[in-house]
N, C-alpha and C positions, 0 to 999 in steps of 0.2 A: 504493500499499499504506499510505503514511503517513496519508493522509486516512481510509482505511478503518479503520485501527487506532484513530485518534483518536475516530471516531464509535463504534466498538465499545466503547471504554473508557467512554464516556458512558452507554451502556446498563447497564454493569456497576457503575459507581461509585455510591455513595450521594449523589446530587446535592444533596439538601436539607441533609444533614448537613455536607457539605464547604462549602456556601455559608454555612451558619450559623457554622461555625468561622472561616472567612475574615472573616465579618462581625464576630466578636468581636475579631479582630486589627485590623481596619480601624477599629474604634471606640476603640481604645486611645489614651489621651492621654499615655502615658509617652514622653518625648522620646527615650530610648535605643531605643525600638521604632519609633515613628512616623517620626522624622526620617530614619533610613537607609532605611526602607521607601519614603518619598516620594522622596527623592533618587534611589534606584535606579530607581524607576518612571519618573521624569522623564527620566533618562538613557536607559533602555532603549527607551522608546516615543517618545522625541524630542518630549516635550510642550513646546509654545510657551508659556513662562511670562511672556514680555514683555507678553502681552495680559491677564494676570490681574491683579486688584486687589492681591493679595498674591503676591509673586514668589518667596519663599523658604520652604523646607520648615519652618523653625522657626516661621513665622508661623501655621501651621495647627494647630488643636486636635487633629486626628486625621487619619488617612488619609481617612476619609469626608468630613471638612471640606475636605481638598485636592481630592478627586475631584469634589465638587459645587461647586467654587470659582466665584466670580462673576468676571465680566470687567470690564475698564475700560469706562467709559461709551461710549467711541468705538470699541470693538473690533468691533462689529457694526452695520451699517446695516439698518434694517427698511424694506422696500419698502412704503410706505403708499398706493400707488395703489389706489383703491377697487375696481378690477376685476382686481386681482392677489391671488393666494393666496401668502403668504409662507412660505418653508420654516421649519418649527418647530425644526429642529436642525442642528448641524454633523454631518456624516457622509458616507455614500456611498449612492447609490441601489442597493438590491438588485434590485428590480423595480418597474415602474410600467406602467399601462395600463388596459384595460377589465376590469371585473368581468363574467365570463361567466355570467350568470344568478346563481347562488349561489356561484360558484367564482372564487377568485383564483389567479393563477399564482405558484408559489413558485420553481421551478427546472425545468430540463429533466426531464420525466417526473413532475413533482410539482405537484399543485394542492392547495388546501385550501378548506374550506367557510367562507363568509361567516357563516352562522348559527352555526357552531361557534366561529369567531373571537370573535363577540360574546357568547359564554357560552350559546349555545342559545336565545337569545331571538329568535324568528322575527319578532315585531312590530318590534323594533329593526332587524333585518336587512332587512325589507321595503323600507325607505326607500333602500337602496343596491343593490338588485337591478339588474343591468345598468349599474351606475354606473362610477366610476373609482377607482383605488386607487394609492397609492404606498407602498413599503416602504423605509425608510431605516435603514441599519445604522450604529450609533455605535461606533467603534473605541476602544480604551483611551485613546488620545491626545486624543480629542475633548472638547469642552465638553459636560457631561452634564446641563444643564438643558433642559427642553422648554418652548417658547414658543408662544403662540397664532398660528396662521396667518391669522386674521381675527378680527373682533369676534364674540363668541359668548356665549350664555347657557346655562349648564349645565342639562340636563334629566334626564340619567340617568348613573349610574356603576355598573359591574359589576365585581366582583372575581372572577376565574376562577382557582381553584387548579389547578396542573398540575405538569408536569415542569420541569426546568431544564437543557435542552440548551443548548450553546453555539449562538449564532445567526450565526456567521460563514458565509462562502461554502461552505466544505467541508461543514459540517453541513446547511445548507440544501439542498445538492445530494443528500444521502443520507438524510435523515430525513423520512419522509412527514408532511405536515400539521404541520410544525414549529411554526409560529406559532399554530396552534390547539391545540397540545399543551402548550406552555409556560405557566407561570403568567403572568397578565397583568391589567392594569387597563384597562377600557374606559370612555371618557368621551364622552358624546354632547352636542353643543352645537347649539342652534338658532341659525342665522345668517340674514342677509338673502337668501341664495340657497338656503336649505334646511338640513336637518341635516347635520352633519359628525361622523364617528366618529374619535376619537384613541385608538389602542390602544397601550398602553405594555407591551411584551413583556419579561418577565423572562428571565434566562439563567443559565448556570452561574456560580457565585460572585457573582451580583447579590444583595447583602445586603438590599436593600429597594427598593421603589418608592413614591414619595410624590407627593401632589398638594397644591396650595396651599390647597385648601378642606377637605381631610379629613386632612392630615398623612400619617403612615405608613399605607399601605393594604395592602401585602403584604410579608412573609408574614403570612397571616391565615386560619387555619381550613382545613378540607378541603371545605367546601361552597361552591357559587356564592352570592355575596352581591350583592343588587341594591338600588340606592338610587334613589329618585325625588325630584327636586328641584323638581318643577313646582308643588307646593302650599306653598311657603315663599317668603321674600324672595329675589328672583332673585340668582343668583351670575353676574355679568357680568364677563367678562374681555376686555380690549381687545387688538387686534392687537399682537403683540410682547411682551405681558406673559407672565411665567413662569406655566405651568400645572402643572408637575411636574418631577421629577428622578429619575435613576437613581443608585443607589450601586453602582457598577461597571457596565460598558457593556452595551447591549442594542440594541433595535430599536423603532422606531415604525412602525405601519401606519396610514395615513390613508385613510378611505373617504369618497367623495363621491357624491351622487345622480346619477342619469343625466341627461346633457345639460347640465350646469352648468359644466364645466371643459374646458380643452384644455391638454395638456402641451406645453411648448416642444420643438422638434425636437432641440435640443442636449442634452436630458436623456435618458439611457438607463441600463441596467444598468451599474454601475461608475462612474458620473459622481459626482465629489465635490460635496457641497453645503455651503453656508454658511448659518447661521442668518440669516433675514431676506431672503435673495435671493428673487426672483420664482420660485415653483414652478409655478404654473399661471395661465392666463388664465381669468377667470370670465365667464360669459354672464349 
């Protein structure tokens, strides 16, 4: 009953208004507001500040500055094996496996469309038909910068406006097509083993999603926005480099072409991930 009520409330509440109001609070630089907010958050969610470059609430300019905090140089090791895909984030596997034609598995009884996930662009989606996917959920305590799983050259970005449901396990189990309904940013990279899609999914009280090449991408308008980067100086990001960040937690959905990757047996729904660990073997 608790989960059912939680999901029902999300249908009824003004999701975007709540998220924007929280965003204003999270952007405040007033010490009397931000410092208690940050300290309470650290204590409640048991955030490991020993690995952060700045360890104390007073060192951050705002809650957003804290939430997108950088880590110490040795806090994460990137697997640089040329045939390994590195995990792009700290988090937990929500689902991973094969893409069934144009459908990705969300939770028991729920699937969602690959083409819808990528903003309705069937040309972009065609590269991932019958491919592989991994959905990784970032909890509030996690490090919230997203890094490259391999070397890649940016070819396309799509901003898809949408709703802002929570993306935790309870909501994923009860809201149909959750990840293809929420606001999201799709980034397509060309790599040595083919294209890869990195989908940064927004959620309830996520104030914004940013990328390193475009800055703030969402919230932004009510129509799908598409950007083609193939006719300009290439934007090349190396494995392990930052590619984006969430201001408040959310989910990354990664899509790979058919026949290029193999998930390790030890990875399954619920498995905790660390940025930089081997996420898949590449063929």
